C-alpha positions as CSV (number, residue, x, y, z in Angstrom):
1,M,0.0,-0.2,-0.1
2,N,2.8,2.3,0.4
3,H,2.9,3.6,-3.2
4,F,-0.5,4.8,-3.0
5,L,0.3,7.1,0.4
6,P,1.2,10.4,-0.5
7,Q,4.7,11.5,-1.2
8,N,6.5,13.1,2.0
9,S,3.6,13.2,4.4
10,P,3.7,11.5,7.5
11,I,0.0,10.0,6.7
12,S,-0.4,6.9,8.5
13,E,-2.0,3.8,6.8
14,R,-5.2,4.0,8.9
15,N,-5.6,7.2,7.9
16,W,-5.0,6.2,4.5
17,L,-7.9,3.6,4.8
18,Y,-10.0,7.0,6.6
19,A,-9.5,8.8,3.1
20,F,-9.9,6.5,0.9
21,W,-13.2,5.7,2.8
22,K,-14.1,9.0,2.2
23,F,-12.9,9.0,-1.3
24,S,-15.3,6.1,-2.2
25,R,-18.5,8.1,-0.6
26,P,-19.6,6.2,2.0
27,H,-23.3,6.5,0.9
28,T,-23.3,5.6,-2.4
29,I,-21.5,2.4,-1.1
30,I,-23.6,1.6,1.2
31,G,-27.0,2.2,-1.2
32,T,-24.9,-0.2,-3.6
33,S,-24.3,-3.1,-0.9
34,L,-28.1,-2.8,-0.2
35,S,-29.0,-3.1,-3.1
36,V,-27.0,-6.2,-4.2
37,L,-28.1,-8.0,-1.1
38,G,-31.9,-6.7,-1.6
39,L,-32.3,-7.7,-5.6
40,Y,-30.3,-11.2,-4.4
41,L,-33.0,-11.3,-1.7
42,L,-36.0,-10.5,-3.9
43,T,-34.8,-12.8,-6.5
44,L,-34.6,-15.6,-4.4
45,G,-38.3,-14.8,-3.9
46,V,-39.3,-14.3,-7.2
47,T,-37.9,-17.6,-8.4
48,S,-38.7,-19.8,-5.6
49,T,-35.5,-20.6,-5.4
50,S,-33.4,-22.0,-1.8
51,F,-30.5,-20.6,-0.3
52,S,-27.4,-22.5,-1.4
53,I,-24.0,-21.9,0.5
54,T,-22.6,-21.4,-3.0
55,H,-24.6,-18.2,-3.3
56,I,-22.2,-17.0,-1.0
57,T,-19.5,-16.7,-3.0
58,Q,-21.6,-15.4,-5.9
59,I,-22.7,-12.3,-3.6
60,L,-19.5,-11.3,-3.2
61,G,-18.4,-11.2,-6.4
62,T,-21.2,-9.2,-7.5
63,W,-21.0,-6.9,-4.7
64,F,-16.9,-6.6,-5.2
65,A,-17.9,-5.8,-9.1
66,C,-20.3,-3.3,-7.9
67,I,-18.3,-1.7,-5.3
68,S,-15.4,-1.4,-7.8
69,G,-17.4,0.6,-10.3
70,N,-19.4,2.5,-7.9
71,I,-15.8,3.7,-6.4
72,Y,-14.7,4.5,-10.0
73,I,-17.7,6.6,-10.7
74,V,-17.5,8.7,-7.6
75,G,-13.5,8.6,-7.8
76,L,-14.0,10.1,-11.2
77,N,-16.0,12.8,-10.7
78,Q,-13.6,13.9,-7.8
79,L,-10.7,14.1,-10.2
80,E,-12.8,16.6,-12.3
81,D,-14.2,18.5,-9.7
82,V,-11.5,19.5,-7.2
83,E,-11.9,22.9,-7.9
84,I,-15.3,23.0,-7.2
85,D,-15.5,20.2,-4.1
86,K,-12.8,22.9,-2.8
87,I,-15.8,25.0,-2.1
88,N,-18.8,22.5,-2.1
89,K,-17.2,19.7,-0.3
90,P,-13.9,20.7,1.2
91,S,-13.0,17.5,3.2
92,L,-13.1,15.1,0.3
93,P,-9.7,13.8,0.0
94,L,-8.9,15.3,-3.5
95,A,-9.8,18.7,-2.2
96,S,-8.2,18.8,1.1
97,G,-5.1,17.4,0.1
98,E,-5.0,14.1,1.7
99,F,-4.7,12.4,-1.9
100,T,-2.9,13.4,-4.8
101,R,-4.3,13.8,-8.2
102,E,-1.9,11.3,-9.1
103,Q,-3.2,8.4,-6.7
104,G,-6.7,9.6,-7.5
105,K,-5.9,8.5,-10.9
106,L,-4.3,5.4,-9.9
107,I,-7.4,4.3,-7.9
108,V,-10.2,5.0,-10.3
109,I,-8.1,3.2,-13.1
110,I,-7.5,-0.3,-10.6
111,T,-11.5,-0.3,-9.6
112,G,-12.4,0.4,-13.2
113,I,-10.5,-2.4,-14.4
114,L,-11.1,-4.4,-11.4
115,A,-15.2,-4.2,-11.7
116,L,-15.2,-5.2,-15.9
117,V,-13.0,-8.1,-14.5
118,I,-14.6,-9.5,-11.6
119,A,-18.1,-8.9,-13.5
120,W,-16.8,-10.7,-16.5
121,F,-16.1,-13.9,-14.6
122,N,-19.6,-13.7,-12.9
123,S,-22.1,-12.8,-15.8
124,P,-22.8,-11.6,-18.8
125,Y,-25.6,-9.7,-17.4
126,L,-23.4,-8.4,-14.7
127,L,-20.6,-7.4,-17.0
128,G,-23.5,-5.4,-19.0
129,M,-25.0,-3.7,-15.9
130,V,-21.3,-2.7,-14.5
131,G,-20.5,-1.5,-18.0
132,I,-23.3,0.1,-18.6
133,S,-22.7,2.0,-15.7
134,L,-19.1,2.8,-16.1
135,I,-19.7,4.4,-19.7
136,I,-22.7,6.4,-17.9
137,G,-20.7,7.5,-15.0
138,T,-17.5,8.2,-17.3
139,A,-19.8,10.5,-19.7
140,Y,-21.6,12.2,-16.4
141,S,-18.2,13.4,-15.7
142,L,-15.0,13.9,-18.2
143,P,-15.1,15.7,-20.7
144,P,-15.7,17.1,-23.4
145,V,-19.0,15.3,-23.2
146,R,-19.1,16.4,-18.7
147,L,-23.3,15.8,-18.7
148,K,-22.8,17.0,-15.5
149,Q,-23.6,20.7,-16.8
150,F,-26.7,20.0,-17.7
151,P,-29.5,19.3,-15.3
152,F,-31.7,17.3,-17.3
153,W,-29.0,15.0,-18.7
154,A,-27.2,15.1,-15.3
155,A,-30.7,13.7,-13.4
156,L,-30.9,11.3,-16.5
157,C,-27.5,9.4,-15.9
158,I,-28.1,9.3,-12.1
159,F,-31.9,7.8,-11.8
160,S,-31.1,5.3,-15.2
161,V,-28.1,3.9,-13.9
162,R,-29.5,3.6,-9.9
163,G,-33.1,3.2,-10.7
164,T,-33.1,1.1,-14.0
165,I,-29.6,-0.2,-14.7
166,V,-28.8,-1.7,-11.3
167,N,-32.0,-3.3,-10.6
168,L,-32.7,-4.7,-14.0
169,G,-29.2,-6.0,-14.2
170,L,-28.7,-7.3,-10.9
171,F,-32.6,-9.2,-11.0
172,L,-30.9,-10.9,-14.4
173,H,-27.8,-11.7,-13.4
174,F,-28.7,-13.5,-10.1
175,S,-31.9,-15.1,-12.3
176,W,-28.8,-16.4,-14.8
177,L,-26.7,-17.7,-11.9
178,F,-29.8,-19.9,-10.5
179,Q,-30.7,-20.6,-13.9
180,S,-34.0,-19.7,-13.7
181,S,-36.6,-17.6,-16.2
182,Q,-35.2,-14.4,-17.4
183,E,-38.6,-13.0,-17.4
184,I,-38.8,-9.9,-15.3
185,P,-41.6,-10.4,-13.3
186,D,-44.5,-7.0,-12.3
187,T,-42.7,-7.3,-8.8
188,M,-39.4,-6.5,-10.0
189,W,-40.9,-3.6,-12.0
190,V,-42.7,-1.8,-9.0
191,L,-39.5,-1.5,-7.3
192,T,-37.7,-0.6,-10.5
193,A,-40.4,1.9,-10.8
194,F,-39.9,3.3,-7.2
195,I,-36.2,3.6,-7.3
196,L,-36.0,5.5,-10.0
197,V,-38.5,7.8,-9.3
198,F,-36.6,8.3,-6.0
199,T,-33.1,8.7,-7.6
200,F,-34.8,11.4,-9.3
201,A,-35.4,13.3,-6.3
202,I,-32.0,12.0,-4.9
203,A,-30.6,13.9,-8.1
204,I,-32.1,16.8,-8.2
205,F,-31.5,17.5,-4.5
206,K,-27.9,16.6,-4.0
207,D,-27.2,19.9,-6.2
208,I,-29.1,22.3,-3.2
209,P,-26.3,22.9,-0.8
210,D,-23.7,23.2,-3.4
211,M,-25.0,26.1,-4.9
212,E,-22.1,28.8,-4.4
213,G,-19.5,26.5,-6.0
214,D,-21.5,25.3,-8.7
215,Q,-22.7,28.9,-9.9
216,L,-18.9,29.7,-10.0
217,Y,-18.0,27.2,-11.9
218,N,-20.8,27.3,-14.3
219,I,-22.4,23.9,-13.7
220,T,-25.9,24.6,-14.2
221,T,-28.3,23.0,-12.1
222,F,-32.3,22.7,-11.5
223,T,-31.7,24.4,-8.2
224,L,-29.6,27.5,-10.2
225,Q,-32.7,27.8,-12.8
226,L,-35.5,27.2,-10.2
227,G,-34.3,28.3,-6.6
228,Q,-33.7,26.1,-3.5
229,Q,-37.2,26.3,-2.1
230,K,-38.9,25.2,-5.7
231,V,-36.4,22.3,-5.8
232,F,-36.6,21.4,-1.9
233,N,-41.0,21.1,-2.7
234,L,-40.5,19.7,-5.9
235,A,-38.3,16.7,-4.2
236,L,-40.6,16.2,-1.2
237,L,-43.1,15.6,-3.8
238,V,-41.5,13.6,-6.1
239,L,-40.7,11.2,-3.0
240,T,-44.9,11.3,-1.7
241,V,-45.9,10.2,-4.9
242,C,-43.1,7.4,-4.4
243,Y,-44.0,5.9,-1.3
244,S,-47.9,6.8,-2.1
245,G,-47.4,4.7,-5.6
246,I,-45.8,1.7,-3.7
247,I,-48.5,1.5,-1.5
248,F,-51.3,1.6,-3.9
249,A,-49.6,-1.0,-5.9
250,G,-49.8,-3.3,-2.7
251,L,-53.4,-2.7,-2.2
252,L,-54.1,-3.5,-6.1
253,N,-51.9,-6.4,-6.0
254,L,-49.7,-5.1,-8.3
255,V,-47.2,-6.8,-6.0
256,A,-46.7,-10.1,-4.7
257,A,-45.9,-8.7,-1.0
258,N,-47.6,-8.8,3.0
259,K,-49.9,-5.6,2.2
260,T,-50.3,-5.2,6.0
261,F,-46.2,-5.1,6.2
262,L,-46.0,-3.2,2.6
263,F,-48.3,-0.5,4.5
264,I,-46.5,0.5,7.7
265,S,-43.2,-0.4,6.4
266,H,-43.8,2.7,3.9
267,I,-46.2,5.3,5.7
268,I,-43.6,5.4,8.5
269,P,-40.8,6.8,6.3
270,L,-43.3,9.3,4.3
271,I,-44.4,10.7,7.9
272,L,-40.6,11.3,8.9
273,M,-39.6,12.6,6.3
274,W,-42.3,15.6,6.0
275,R,-42.2,16.0,9.9
276,E,-38.2,16.4,9.4
277,S,-38.6,18.5,6.5
278,R,-40.4,20.9,8.4
279,K,-37.5,21.5,10.4
280,I,-35.2,22.2,7.7
281,D,-33.6,26.0,7.2
282,L,-32.7,26.0,3.4
283,Q,-30.1,29.1,4.7
284,D,-28.3,26.6,7.1
285,K,-26.3,24.2,4.5
286,S,-25.2,21.8,7.2
287,A,-28.9,21.7,7.8
288,I,-30.0,20.9,4.0
289,A,-27.0,18.5,3.8
290,G,-28.1,16.2,6.8
291,F,-31.2,16.0,5.1
292,Y,-30.1,15.0,1.8
293,Q,-28.1,12.1,4.2
294,F,-31.4,11.2,5.7
295,I,-33.1,11.0,2.0
296,W,-30.3,8.8,1.3
297,K,-31.1,6.6,4.6
298,L,-34.6,6.2,3.3
299,F,-33.2,4.8,-0.3
300,F,-31.1,2.2,2.0
301,I,-33.8,0.9,4.1
302,E,-36.2,0.3,0.9
303,Y,-33.6,-2.4,0.0
304,V,-34.3,-4.3,3.1
305,I,-38.2,-3.7,3.5
306,F,-39.2,-4.2,0.2
307,P,-37.9,-7.4,-0.6
308,L,-39.1,-8.1,3.3
309,A,-42.7,-7.3,1.9
310,C,-42.4,-9.9,-0.5
311,I,-40.7,-12.9,1.4
312,L,-43.4,-12.5,4.0
313,V,-46.4,-12.5,1.8
């Protein structure tokens, strides 16, 4: 690991690991990890497959490929946004100087290669999912395309990967491993629709606390175009539609799930979200960032409660 440590710096291995953890953007790592586990459990339930000890190796391989791809995407974004992050997110390793640009490049190259190689050894569906995700992630951050400059395309990149490609790709991947039908059931489409719309809310909300840096470096966002309050209200509306939609999907038998559990497990987060939103001062950057992390926690837990609702049917 020594060649990763900053030159002429007393940074310890422990500090390097903490910097790497920040570089990997922990909230996205947790989201990716839970999506792998949640889609595995959901595929088990939908395909009526029994758990096997061999699944552990398959889950770990899938998880490592997805995590590597995740780090490549968020790392590449940081490499291209160092000056912006010095204003918006000064604690990130490249912006703070904990990592040099060369070290960031090395991490991004290694994780990108690992993601593709590991996916290739697992299944064609995982390779396709990871490959498409890396292409979109590259187009999102890297000039001359740099889609993050355009609000519509930036949001489309984020929710297409998180909402559609990851969910359907992982389901098809696990179905292929279990030698089950590749037909995507209604239950899977409902979860995909929920995550797709939910991720759109995350995509537009994430720029609310970053107005200063985005404006200075000409990164056009919905927040700069519409204003903080309108984007905040829009995100809340979108999330409300998400939770209401999945509750009605259960009541209308569009998903094979325990209706009572599905209702309770989605009405509670919806109420908590609105309660927390009432406390937010949009002039307080730390409060906005805290609420953004709260939304990510709601996103995380969906990959637990939805599979559980399907298992408890």
